[in-house]
C-alpha positions as a Markdown table, in Angstrom:
| # | Residue | x | y | z |
|---|---|---|---|---|
| 1 | Met | -34.0 | -9.6 | -30.0 |
| 2 | Ala | -34.7 | -13.1 | -31.4 |
| 3 | Val | -31.1 | -14.1 | -30.6 |
| 4 | Ala | -31.3 | -12.8 | -27.0 |
| 5 | Gly | -34.7 | -14.4 | -26.5 |
| 6 | Gln | -33.5 | -17.7 | -27.8 |
| 7 | Gly | -30.4 | -17.5 | -25.5 |
| 8 | Leu | -32.7 | -16.8 | -22.5 |
| 9 | Ala | -34.9 | -19.8 | -23.3 |
| 10 | Glu | -31.8 | -22.1 | -23.5 |
| 11 | Ala | -30.4 | -20.7 | -20.3 |
| 12 | Phe | -33.6 | -21.2 | -18.4 |
| 13 | Ala | -34.0 | -24.7 | -19.8 |
| 14 | Arg | -30.6 | -25.5 | -18.2 |
| 15 | Leu | -31.5 | -23.8 | -14.9 |
| 16 | Ala | -35.1 | -25.2 | -14.5 |
| 17 | Pro | -34.1 | -28.8 | -13.3 |
| 18 | Met | -31.8 | -27.3 | -10.7 |
| 19 | Leu | -34.6 | -25.3 | -9.1 |
| 20 | Ala | -36.1 | -28.4 | -7.6 |
| 21 | Ile | -33.1 | -28.8 | -5.3 |
| 22 | Ala | -32.9 | -26.3 | -2.4 |
| 23 | Val | -29.7 | -24.4 | -2.4 |
| 24 | Pro | -28.6 | -25.3 | 1.2 |
| 25 | Val | -28.7 | -29.0 | 0.4 |
| 26 | Gln | -26.8 | -28.8 | -2.9 |
| 27 | Ser | -23.4 | -30.4 | -3.1 |
| 28 | Asp | -20.4 | -28.3 | -3.9 |
| 29 | Val | -20.5 | -29.4 | -7.6 |
| 30 | Gln | -24.2 | -28.8 | -7.8 |
| 31 | Leu | -23.8 | -25.3 | -6.3 |
| 32 | Val | -21.1 | -24.3 | -8.8 |
| 33 | Gly | -23.4 | -25.5 | -11.7 |
| 34 | Phe | -26.4 | -23.7 | -10.2 |
| 35 | Ala | -24.4 | -20.4 | -9.8 |
| 36 | Asp | -23.2 | -20.6 | -13.4 |
| 37 | Ala | -26.7 | -21.3 | -14.7 |
| 38 | Val | -28.3 | -18.5 | -12.7 |
| 39 | Glu | -25.6 | -16.1 | -14.0 |
| 40 | Gln | -26.3 | -17.2 | -17.6 |
| 41 | Val | -30.0 | -16.4 | -17.2 |
| 42 | Ala | -29.1 | -13.1 | -15.7 |
| 43 | Arg | -26.8 | -12.2 | -18.6 |
| 44 | Cys | -29.6 | -13.0 | -21.1 |
| 45 | Val | -32.1 | -10.9 | -19.1 |
| 46 | Glu | -29.7 | -8.0 | -19.0 |
| 47 | Ala | -29.2 | -8.3 | -22.7 |
| 48 | Leu | -33.0 | -8.0 | -23.2 |
| 49 | Gln | -33.1 | -5.0 | -20.8 |
| 50 | Leu | -30.5 | -3.2 | -22.9 |
| 51 | Arg | -32.3 | -4.1 | -26.1 |
| 52 | Val | -35.5 | -2.6 | -24.6 |
| 53 | Ala | -33.6 | 0.5 | -23.4 |
| 54 | Ala | -32.1 | 1.0 | -26.8 |
| 55 | Glu | -35.5 | 0.7 | -28.5 |
| 56 | Phe | -37.1 | 3.1 | -26.0 |
| 57 | Asp | -34.3 | 5.5 | -26.8 |
| 58 | Ala | -34.7 | 5.2 | -30.6 |
| 59 | Arg | -38.4 | 5.8 | -30.4 |
| 60 | Ser | -38.0 | 8.8 | -28.1 |
| 61 | Asp | -35.9 | 10.9 | -30.4 |
| 62 | Glu | -36.6 | 14.5 | -29.6 |
| 63 | Thr | -37.0 | 15.3 | -33.2 |
| 64 | Leu | -40.3 | 13.4 | -33.2 |
| 65 | Gly | -41.8 | 16.0 | -31.0 |
| 66 | Glu | -45.2 | 15.0 | -29.5 |
| 67 | Glu | -44.9 | 11.7 | -31.4 |
| 68 | Ser | -42.0 | 10.7 | -29.2 |
| 69 | Phe | -42.5 | 7.5 | -27.4 |
| 70 | Ala | -41.4 | 9.0 | -24.1 |
| 71 | Arg | -43.8 | 11.9 | -24.5 |
| 72 | Arg | -46.7 | 9.6 | -25.2 |
| 73 | Leu | -45.8 | 7.7 | -22.0 |
| 74 | Gly | -45.8 | 11.0 | -20.0 |
| 75 | Gly | -42.1 | 11.5 | -19.8 |
| 76 | Arg | -39.5 | 13.8 | -21.4 |
| 77 | Lys | -36.8 | 11.4 | -22.2 |
| 78 | Ala | -36.4 | 7.7 | -22.8 |
| 79 | Ala | -35.0 | 7.0 | -19.3 |
| 80 | Gly | -38.1 | 8.6 | -17.7 |
| 81 | Ala | -40.4 | 6.5 | -19.8 |
| 82 | Leu | -38.4 | 3.4 | -19.0 |
| 83 | Glu | -38.6 | 4.2 | -15.3 |
| 84 | Thr | -42.4 | 4.5 | -15.5 |
| 85 | Val | -42.9 | 1.3 | -17.4 |
| 86 | Thr | -40.4 | -1.0 | -15.5 |
| 87 | Arg | -40.8 | 0.6 | -12.1 |
| 88 | Thr | -37.0 | 0.6 | -11.7 |
| 89 | Ser | -35.1 | 3.5 | -10.2 |
| 90 | Ala | -34.4 | 6.6 | -12.1 |
| 91 | Ser | -30.7 | 6.0 | -11.9 |
| 92 | Asp | -31.0 | 2.4 | -13.2 |
| 93 | Ala | -33.2 | 3.5 | -16.1 |
| 94 | Ala | -30.7 | 6.2 | -17.0 |
| 95 | Arg | -27.8 | 3.7 | -16.7 |
| 96 | Arg | -29.5 | 1.2 | -19.0 |
| 97 | Val | -30.0 | 3.9 | -21.7 |
| 98 | Arg | -26.5 | 5.2 | -21.3 |
| 99 | Glu | -25.0 | 1.7 | -21.5 |
| 100 | Ala | -27.1 | 0.8 | -24.6 |
| 101 | Arg | -25.8 | 3.9 | -26.4 |
| 102 | Ser | -22.2 | 3.1 | -25.4 |
| 103 | Leu | -22.3 | -0.5 | -26.6 |
| 104 | Ala | -23.6 | 0.7 | -29.9 |
| 105 | Arg | -20.2 | 2.3 | -30.4 |
| 106 | Leu | -18.5 | -1.1 | -30.0 |
| 107 | Pro | -20.5 | -3.5 | -32.2 |
| 108 | Val | -18.5 | -6.5 | -31.2 |
| 109 | Phe | -19.2 | -6.0 | -27.6 |
| 110 | Ala | -22.8 | -5.2 | -28.3 |
| 111 | Asp | -23.2 | -8.6 | -30.1 |
| 112 | Ala | -21.5 | -10.4 | -27.2 |
| 113 | Val | -23.9 | -8.9 | -24.7 |
| 114 | Ala | -26.9 | -9.5 | -26.9 |
| 115 | Cys | -26.0 | -13.2 | -27.1 |
| 116 | Gly | -25.5 | -13.5 | -23.3 |
| 117 | Val | -21.8 | -14.2 | -23.6 |
| 118 | Ile | -21.0 | -11.4 | -21.1 |
| 119 | Gly | -23.2 | -9.4 | -18.9 |
| 120 | Arg | -23.9 | -5.6 | -18.9 |
| 121 | Val | -21.8 | -5.0 | -15.7 |
| 122 | Gln | -18.9 | -6.9 | -17.2 |
| 123 | Ala | -19.2 | -5.0 | -20.5 |
| 124 | Ala | -19.4 | -1.6 | -18.7 |
| 125 | Glu | -16.2 | -2.2 | -16.8 |
| 126 | Ile | -14.2 | -3.7 | -19.6 |
| 127 | Thr | -15.2 | -1.2 | -22.3 |
| 128 | Ala | -14.6 | 1.9 | -20.2 |
| 129 | Pro | -11.0 | 2.3 | -21.2 |
| 130 | Leu | -11.7 | 1.7 | -24.9 |
| 131 | Phe | -14.2 | 4.4 | -25.9 |
| 132 | Ala | -11.8 | 7.3 | -26.2 |
| 133 | Pro | -9.0 | 5.5 | -28.2 |
| 134 | Ala | -11.6 | 3.7 | -30.3 |
| 135 | Thr | -12.6 | 7.1 | -31.9 |
| 136 | Val | -9.2 | 7.5 | -33.5 |
| 137 | Ala | -8.0 | 3.9 | -34.0 |
| 138 | Asp | -8.3 | 1.7 | -37.0 |
| 139 | Pro | -11.8 | 0.0 | -36.8 |
| 140 | Ala | -10.2 | -3.4 | -37.7 |
| 141 | Leu | -7.8 | -3.1 | -34.8 |
| 142 | Val | -10.6 | -2.0 | -32.5 |
| 143 | Ala | -12.6 | -5.1 | -33.5 |
| 144 | Ala | -9.6 | -7.3 | -32.9 |
| 145 | Ala | -9.1 | -5.8 | -29.4 |
| 146 | Cys | -12.8 | -6.4 | -28.6 |
| 147 | Glu | -12.7 | -10.0 | -29.7 |
| 148 | Asn | -9.6 | -10.6 | -27.6 |
| 149 | Leu | -11.1 | -9.1 | -24.5 |
| 150 | Ile | -14.4 | -10.9 | -24.9 |
| 151 | Glu | -12.5 | -14.2 | -25.2 |
| 152 | Leu | -10.7 | -13.3 | -22.1 |
| 153 | Ala | -13.9 | -12.3 | -20.3 |
| 154 | Glu | -15.3 | -15.8 | -20.8 |
| 155 | Ala | -12.5 | -17.2 | -18.7 |
| 156 | Val | -11.6 | -14.7 | -16.0 |
| 157 | Pro | -13.4 | -12.1 | -13.8 |
| 158 | Ala | -14.0 | -8.7 | -15.3 |
| 159 | Ser | -11.6 | -7.0 | -12.9 |
| 160 | Ala | -8.8 | -9.0 | -14.5 |
| 161 | Val | -9.9 | -8.2 | -18.0 |
| 162 | Val | -9.9 | -4.5 | -17.3 |
| 163 | Glu | -6.1 | -4.5 | -17.0 |
| 164 | Ala | -6.0 | -6.0 | -20.5 |
| 165 | Ala | -8.4 | -3.4 | -21.7 |
| 166 | Arg | -6.1 | -0.7 | -20.5 |
| 167 | Ala | -3.2 | -2.2 | -22.3 |
| 168 | Trp | -5.3 | -2.4 | -25.5 |
| 169 | Ala | -6.2 | 1.3 | -25.1 |
| 170 | Ala | -2.5 | 2.2 | -25.1 |
| 171 | Val | -2.1 | 0.2 | -28.3 |
| 172 | Leu | -5.2 | 1.7 | -30.0 |
| 173 | Asp | -4.1 | 5.3 | -29.3 |
| 174 | Pro | -0.4 | 5.5 | -28.2 |
| 175 | Asp | -0.5 | 9.3 | -28.7 |
| 176 | Gly | -3.3 | 9.5 | -26.1 |
| 177 | Ile | -1.0 | 8.6 | -23.3 |
| 178 | Glu | 1.1 | 11.8 | -23.3 |
| 179 | Pro | -1.8 | 14.2 | -22.7 |
| 180 | Val | -3.0 | 12.0 | -19.8 |
| 181 | Glu | 0.5 | 11.9 | -18.4 |
| 182 | Gln | 1.0 | 15.6 | -18.6 |
| 183 | Ala | -2.4 | 16.2 | -16.9 |
| 184 | Ala | -1.3 | 13.8 | -14.1 |
| 185 | Ile | 2.0 | 15.8 | -13.7 |
| 186 | Glu | 0.0 | 19.0 | -13.3 |
| 187 | Lys | -2.2 | 17.4 | -10.6 |
| 188 | Arg | 0.6 | 15.9 | -8.5 |
| 189 | Phe | 0.9 | 16.9 | -4.9 |
| 190 | Val | 2.0 | 15.7 | -1.5 |
| 191 | His | 0.4 | 17.2 | 1.6 |
| 192 | Leu | 1.3 | 16.7 | 5.3 |
| 193 | Gly | -1.6 | 17.7 | 7.6 |
| 194 | Arg | -1.5 | 18.9 | 11.1 |
| 195 | Ala | -1.0 | 16.5 | 14.0 |
| 196 | Lys | -4.1 | 15.1 | 15.6 |
| 197 | Asn | -4.1 | 12.4 | 18.3 |
| 198 | Gly | -0.4 | 11.8 | 17.7 |
| 199 | Leu | -0.9 | 11.2 | 14.0 |
| 200 | Val | -0.3 | 13.3 | 10.9 |
| 201 | Arg | -2.2 | 12.5 | 7.8 |
| 202 | Leu | -0.1 | 12.2 | 4.6 |
| 203 | Thr | -2.1 | 12.5 | 1.4 |
| 204 | Ser | -0.8 | 12.6 | -2.1 |
| 205 | Leu | -1.4 | 12.0 | -5.8 |
| 206 | Leu | 1.7 | 11.0 | -7.8 |
| 207 | Pro | 2.4 | 10.5 | -11.5 |
| 208 | Val | 3.1 | 6.9 | -12.4 |
| 209 | Glu | 6.8 | 7.5 | -12.8 |
| 210 | Gln | 7.2 | 9.0 | -9.3 |
| 211 | Ala | 5.0 | 6.3 | -7.7 |
| 212 | Ala | 7.0 | 3.6 | -9.4 |
| 213 | Ala | 10.3 | 4.9 | -8.1 |
| 214 | Ile | 9.0 | 4.9 | -4.6 |
| 215 | Arg | 7.2 | 1.6 | -5.0 |
| 216 | Thr | 10.3 | -0.2 | -6.2 |
| 217 | Val | 12.3 | 0.8 | -3.1 |
| 218 | Ile | 9.4 | -0.2 | -0.8 |
| 219 | Asp | 8.9 | -3.5 | -2.6 |
| 220 | Ala | 12.5 | -4.3 | -2.4 |
| 221 | Tyr | 12.6 | -4.0 | 1.4 |
| 222 | Leu | 9.2 | -5.7 | 1.8 |
| 223 | Asn | 10.1 | -8.6 | -0.4 |
| 224 | Pro | 9.0 | -11.7 | 1.5 |
| 225 | Arg | 12.2 | -13.5 | 0.7 |
| 226 | Ala | 14.1 | -10.8 | 2.5 |
| 227 | Gly | 12.1 | -11.3 | 5.6 |
| 228 | Ala | 12.4 | -15.0 | 5.9 |
| 229 | Cys | 12.6 | -16.5 | 9.3 |
| 230 | Val | 16.1 | -16.4 | 10.8 |
| 231 | Thr | 17.5 | -19.2 | 13.0 |
| 232 | Phe | 20.4 | -19.2 | 15.4 |
| 233 | Thr | 22.9 | -22.0 | 15.9 |
| 234 | Pro | 24.7 | -22.2 | 19.2 |
| 235 | Gly | 28.1 | -20.7 | 19.4 |
| 236 | Glu | 30.5 | -20.1 | 22.3 |
| 237 | Asp | 28.5 | -18.6 | 25.2 |
| 238 | Thr | 30.1 | -17.2 | 28.3 |
| 239 | Gly | 26.8 | -16.3 | 30.0 |
| 240 | Asp | 24.5 | -18.3 | 32.2 |
| 241 | Ala | 23.0 | -21.2 | 30.3 |
| 242 | Ala | 20.0 | -21.6 | 32.7 |
| 243 | Asp | 16.6 | -21.2 | 31.2 |
| 244 | Arg | 17.8 | -21.3 | 27.7 |
| 245 | Leu | 15.5 | -22.6 | 25.0 |
| 246 | Pro | 16.6 | -25.6 | 23.0 |
| 247 | Thr | 18.4 | -24.7 | 19.9 |
| 248 | Glu | 15.7 | -25.9 | 17.6 |
| 249 | Asp | 13.2 | -23.6 | 19.3 |
| 250 | Ala | 15.5 | -20.6 | 19.2 |
| 251 | Ala | 14.1 | -18.9 | 16.2 |
| 252 | Pro | 13.6 | -15.2 | 16.8 |
| 253 | Pro | 10.0 | -13.8 | 16.6 |
| 254 | Arg | 8.7 | -12.6 | 13.2 |
| 255 | Asp | 8.3 | -8.9 | 12.5 |
| 256 | Pro | 5.0 | -7.9 | 14.1 |
| 257 | Arg | 4.5 | -4.9 | 11.8 |
| 258 | Thr | 1.8 | -4.8 | 9.1 |
| 259 | Arg | 2.8 | -4.1 | 5.5 |
| 260 | Gly | 1.5 | -0.5 | 5.9 |
| 261 | Gln | 3.5 | 0.0 | 9.0 |
| 262 | Gln | 6.6 | -1.3 | 7.3 |
| 263 | Thr | 6.0 | 1.0 | 4.4 |
| 264 | Ala | 5.7 | 4.0 | 6.7 |
| 265 | Asp | 9.0 | 3.1 | 8.4 |
| 266 | Ile | 10.8 | 2.7 | 5.1 |
| 267 | Leu | 9.6 | 6.2 | 3.9 |
| 268 | His | 10.8 | 7.6 | 7.2 |
| 269 | Ala | 14.2 | 5.9 | 6.9 |
| 270 | Val | 14.7 | 7.1 | 3.3 |
| 271 | Phe | 14.0 | 10.8 | 4.2 |
| 272 | Thr | 16.2 | 10.6 | 7.3 |
| 273 | Ala | 19.1 | 9.0 | 5.4 |
| 274 | His | 18.8 | 11.7 | 2.7 |
| 275 | Ala | 18.9 | 14.5 | 5.4 |
| 276 | Arg | 22.2 | 13.1 | 6.7 |
| 277 | Ser | 23.7 | 12.4 | 3.3 |
| 278 | Gly | 25.0 | 15.9 | 2.6 |
| 279 | Asp | 23.0 | 16.0 | -0.7 |
| 280 | Ala | 20.0 | 17.7 | 0.9 |
| 281 | Pro | 19.8 | 21.5 | 0.9 |
| 282 | Thr | 20.9 | 23.1 | 4.2 |
| 283 | Leu | 18.3 | 24.5 | 6.5 |
| 284 | Gly | 19.4 | 27.2 | 8.9 |
| 285 | Gly | 23.0 | 26.5 | 8.0 |
| 286 | Thr | 23.0 | 22.8 | 8.6 |
| 287 | His | 21.4 | 19.7 | 7.2 |
| 288 | Pro | 17.7 | 19.3 | 7.8 |
| 289 | Met | 17.1 | 18.1 | 11.4 |
| 290 | Ile | 14.3 | 17.8 | 13.9 |
| 291 | Leu | 14.4 | 20.4 | 16.7 |
| 292 | Val | 13.0 | 18.9 | 19.9 |
| 293 | Thr | 12.5 | 20.9 | 23.1 |
| 294 | Val | 12.4 | 19.1 | 26.5 |
| 295 | Thr | 13.6 | 19.8 | 30.0 |
| 296 | Lys | 16.8 | 18.2 | 31.3 |
| 297 | Asp | 15.0 | 16.3 | 34.0 |
| 298 | Glu | 12.3 | 14.9 | 31.7 |
| 299 | Leu | 15.0 | 13.8 | 29.2 |
| 300 | Glu | 17.0 | 12.0 | 31.8 |
| 301 | Asn | 14.0 | 10.4 | 33.6 |
| 302 | Gly | 12.3 | 9.5 | 30.3 |
| 303 | Arg | 9.0 | 10.8 | 31.7 |
| 304 | Gly | 7.1 | 13.9 | 30.6 |
| 305 | Ala | 6.4 | 15.7 | 27.3 |
| 306 | Ala | 8.6 | 17.1 | 24.6 |
| 307 | Trp | 7.8 | 19.3 | 21.6 |
| 308 | Ile | 8.9 | 19.1 | 18.0 |
| 309 | Asp | 9.3 | 22.5 | 16.3 |
| 310 | Gly | 6.5 | 23.0 | 13.8 |
| 311 | Glu | 4.2 | 20.2 | 15.2 |
| 312 | Asp | 1.1 | 20.8 | 17.3 |
| 313 | Asp | 1.0 | 17.6 | 19.3 |
| 314 | Pro | 3.7 | 16.7 | 21.9 |
| 315 | Ile | 5.9 | 13.6 | 21.9 |
| 316 | Ser | 7.0 | 11.6 | 24.9 |
| 317 | Ala | 10.3 | 12.4 | 26.7 |
| 318 | Lys | 11.3 | 8.8 | 25.9 |
| 319 | Thr | 10.9 | 9.5 | 22.2 |
| 320 | Ala | 12.8 | 12.7 | 22.6 |
| 321 | Ala | 15.7 | 10.8 | 24.2 |
| 322 | Arg | 15.8 | 8.4 | 21.3 |
| 323 | Ile | 15.9 | 11.3 | 18.8 |
| 324 | Ala | 18.7 | 12.9 | 20.8 |
| 325 | Glu | 20.6 | 9.6 | 20.8 |
| 326 | Ser | 20.8 | 9.7 | 17.0 |
| 327 | Gly | 20.9 | 13.5 | 16.4 |
| 328 | Gly | 22.6 | 14.9 | 19.4 |
| 329 | Ala | 21.5 | 17.2 | 22.2 |
| 330 | Gln | 22.4 | 20.7 | 23.3 |
| 331 | Gln | 21.8 | 22.0 | 26.8 |
| 332 | Ile | 20.3 | 25.5 | 27.1 |
| 333 | Glu | 19.7 | 27.1 | 30.5 |
| 334 | Val | 16.6 | 29.3 | 30.5 |
| 335 | Ser | 15.5 | 31.8 | 33.2 |
| 336 | Pro | 12.0 | 31.8 | 34.6 |
| 337 | Asp | 11.1 | 34.7 | 32.3 |
| 338 | Gly | 12.4 | 32.9 | 29.2 |
| 339 | Gln | 15.8 | 34.4 | 28.8 |
| 340 | Ile | 18.6 | 32.2 | 27.7 |
| 341 | Leu | 21.3 | 32.2 | 30.4 |
| 342 | Thr | 23.8 | 29.6 | 29.1 |
| 343 | Leu | 24.2 | 27.7 | 25.8 |
| 344 | Gly | 26.0 | 24.4 | 26.1 |
| 345 | Arg | 27.9 | 22.5 | 23.5 |
| 346 | Thr | 26.1 | 19.9 | 21.3 |
| 347 | Gln | 26.9 | 16.5 | 22.8 |
| 348 | Arg | 25.9 | 12.8 | 22.7 |
| 349 | Cys | 25.8 | 12.6 | 18.9 |
| 350 | Phe | 27.9 | 10.0 | 17.0 |
| 351 | Thr | 30.2 | 11.8 | 14.5 |
| 352 | Pro | 30.1 | 11.1 | 10.8 |
| 353 | Ala | 33.4 | 9.2 | 11.1 |
| 354 | Gln | 31.9 | 7.1 | 13.9 |
| 355 | Arg | 28.8 | 6.3 | 11.8 |
| 356 | Arg | 31.1 | 5.2 | 9.0 |
| 357 | Ala | 32.9 | 2.9 | 11.4 |
| 358 | Leu | 29.7 | 1.4 | 12.7 |
| 359 | Ala | 28.5 | 0.9 | 9.1 |
| 360 | Ala | 31.7 | -0.9 | 8.2 |
| 361 | Arg | 31.2 | -3.2 | 11.2 |
| 362 | Asp | 27.4 | -3.7 | 11.4 |
| 363 | His | 26.5 | -3.1 | 7.7 |
| 364 | Gly | 22.9 | -2.3 | 8.7 |
| 365 | Cys | 20.4 | -3.0 | 11.4 |
| 366 | Ile | 21.7 | -5.8 | 13.5 |
| 367 | Ile | 18.3 | -7.2 | 14.5 |
| 368 | Pro | 18.1 | -10.7 | 12.9 |
| 369 | Gly | 16.0 | -10.7 | 9.7 |
| 370 | Cys | 16.0 | -6.9 | 9.4 |
| 371 | Thr | 17.2 | -5.8 | 6.0 |
| 372 | Ala | 17.5 | -2.0 | 6.6 |
| 373 | Pro | 20.9 | -0.9 | 5.3 |
| 374 | Ala | 23.4 | 1.2 | 7.3 |
| 375 | Arg | 22.4 | 4.5 | 5.6 |
| 376 | Trp | 18.9 | 4.1 | 6.9 |
| 377 | Cys | 19.8 | 3.3 | 10.4 |
| 378 | Glu | 20.1 | 5.2 | 13.6 |
| 379 | Thr | 22.8 | 4.9 | 16.2 |
| 380 | His | 22.0 | 3.3 | 19.5 |
| 381 | His | 24.0 | 3.6 | 22.8 |
| 382 | Leu | 24.2 | 0.2 | 24.5 |
| 383 | Thr | 24.7 | 2.1 | 27.8 |
| 384 | Asp | 22.6 | 5.2 | 27.8 |
| 385 | Trp | 24.4 | 8.5 | 27.6 |
| 386 | Gln | 22.7 | 9.9 | 30.6 |
| 387 | His | 23.7 | 6.8 | 32.6 |
| 388 | Gly | 27.4 | 7.3 | 31.8 |
| 389 | Gly | 27.6 | 5.6 | 28.5 |
| 390 | Thr | 30.2 | 6.9 | 26.1 |
| 391 | Thr | 29.6 | 8.0 | 22.6 |
| 392 | Asp | 32.1 | 5.7 | 20.8 |
| 393 | Ile | 31.9 | 2.7 | 18.6 |
| 394 | Thr | 32.4 | 0.2 | 21.5 |
| 395 | Asn | 29.2 | 1.5 | 23.0 |
| 396 | Gly | 27.2 | 1.9 | 19.8 |
| 397 | Val | 25.3 | -0.2 | 17.2 |
| 398 | Leu | 23.1 | 0.4 | 14.2 |
| 399 | Leu | 19.4 | -0.1 | 14.4 |
| 400 | Cys | 16.6 | 0.8 | 12.1 |
| 401 | Trp | 14.0 | 3.3 | 13.4 |
| 402 | Trp | 11.5 | 0.6 | 14.3 |
| 403 | His | 13.9 | -1.6 | 16.2 |
| 404 | His | 15.5 | 1.4 | 17.8 |
| 405 | His | 12.0 | 2.4 | 19.0 |
| 406 | Asp | 11.3 | -1.2 | 20.1 |
| 407 | Ile | 14.7 | -2.1 | 21.7 |
| 408 | Asp | 13.8 | -1.2 | 25.3 |
| 409 | Thr | 10.5 | -3.1 | 25.3 |
| 410 | Gly | 11.0 | -5.7 | 22.6 |
| 411 | Pro | 12.4 | -9.2 | 22.9 |
| 412 | Tyr | 16.0 | -8.4 | 21.9 |
| 413 | Glu | 19.0 | -7.7 | 24.2 |
| 414 | Ile | 22.4 | -6.5 | 22.9 |
| 415 | Arg | 25.8 | -6.6 | 24.6 |
| 416 | Met | 29.3 | -5.8 | 23.5 |
| 417 | Thr | 32.2 | -8.3 | 23.9 |
| 418 | Asp | 35.6 | -7.3 | 25.2 |
| 419 | Asn | 36.9 | -7.2 | 21.6 |
| 420 | Gly | 34.2 | -4.7 | 20.5 |
| 421 | Thr | 31.9 | -7.2 | 18.8 |
| 422 | Pro | 28.1 | -6.8 | 19.4 |
| 423 | Gln | 26.2 | -9.8 | 20.4 |
| 424 | Ile | 22.4 | -10.3 | 20.5 |
| 425 | Arg | 19.8 | -12.6 | 21.9 |
| 426 | Trp | 16.1 | -12.6 | 22.3 |
| 427 | Val | 14.3 | -13.1 | 25.6 |
| 428 | Phe | 10.7 | -14.2 | 26.3 |
| 429 | Gly | 9.8 | -14.5 | 29.9 |
| 430 | Ser | 12.3 | -16.8 | 31.6 |
| 431 | His | 13.5 | -18.2 | 28.2 |
| 432 | Ala | 16.3 | -16.8 | 26.2 |
| 433 | Ser | 18.2 | -17.8 | 23.1 |
| 434 | Pro | 22.0 | -18.1 | 23.2 |
| 435 | Trp | 24.1 | -15.0 | 22.8 |
| 436 | Val | 25.3 | -14.8 | 19.2 |
| 437 | Thr | 27.4 | -12.4 | 17.1 |
| 438 | Ala | 25.1 | -9.8 | 15.7 |
| 439 | Thr | 25.2 | -9.9 | 11.9 |
| 440 | His | 23.1 | -7.8 | 9.5 |
| 441 | Thr | 20.8 | -9.7 | 7.1 |
| 442 | Pro | 21.2 | -8.4 | 3.5 |
| 443 | Arg | 18.1 | -8.1 | 1.4 |
| 444 | His | 19.1 | -11.0 | -1.0 |
| 445 | Gln | 19.8 | -13.4 | 1.9 |
| 446 | Arg | 16.8 | -15.5 | 2.9 |
| 447 | Thr | 18.3 | -17.0 | 6.0 |
| 448 | His | 21.1 | -16.2 | 8.3 |
| 449 | Thr | 23.0 | -18.6 | 10.5 |
| 450 | Ala | 25.3 | -17.2 | 13.2 |
């Protein structure tokens, strides 16, 4: 206690001159010094609080019976007596006793807290990963780990030191990783909820290995380098040049999606690509596919509701049309009482051979800056099928799910040249960039000039 008390006196001696200056009028340098001095006083006070809690605990051993310090103060245990004397909350009193006991198991940390080097909150967070491995590890190695972590804690916030503490825990007890890993495997799950307000909740717990495999794919396609701004340079343009933006201003808009939205789109693209790959198990004799029911009029007009088999909430007819554009549609004539009268042939869907041809030409989503590869993309009719557009490669391009969803309302326009080469431009109000050859942006390419 003498060491902690001495530290408090020194800390307060440093703080005292600063108290004469009101905080709002302190300079930036003064405020930083004031914050540091206040924190040092707080750490010393916390050290004394833990020393007191430890002494209350030692004097309240149940083996002392009625002579227990807690009993003489009218309580059953040390935490209750501490609560009575200090007038703190029951939870804080219990936490002080618990932390004092825990620190006693790691003497190096206990000394650091007693001297005010680190505070009780810092110590609680940093030491949490160490207690279990410390029971089986070499005491000398445990002490070395604690000294390293304390040295680190004097320089960086506790949240950063916790990561180092976890690494040390693996070193102290490498055999302890496997049981934790096996328990995590047993607890893994993925659950898709029911639709509500047009959204379906996806909840999951994944072992580190599975999460890492998913994260690496997502990170690769969310790499900021892959999404760098794309600029156009003027090429031969046969269209009307009126209202064109100057070339230096003709950079396309950045992706408006949040990182979370991009992640959702990537997961959707991965599962959709796998369903088409032929590697997925068949479902009802064919590869997994979405079954959407919609009337012919609603599909052609793009207005009304459609229903996905197995989902409670409806989707729009416009969304149904986009799904049909990639997956095909089959016309079924139904009588008023629900009997099937005629079953038409599946139509409107690009064949696997046509998809391969589009992939060879487009390489992936043709929207500038988008890095989605061909296998993740959907096929898009430049002239809608219901408006007479043909299902062939001279009327189709590859778009990722998001840009396919956004193509009718977004800033991009696509057209096909006489030689079968897609061109693209973006339009904002009366302004438009020049038409340029649509070229996919690979992940490793930071900029694209066309």
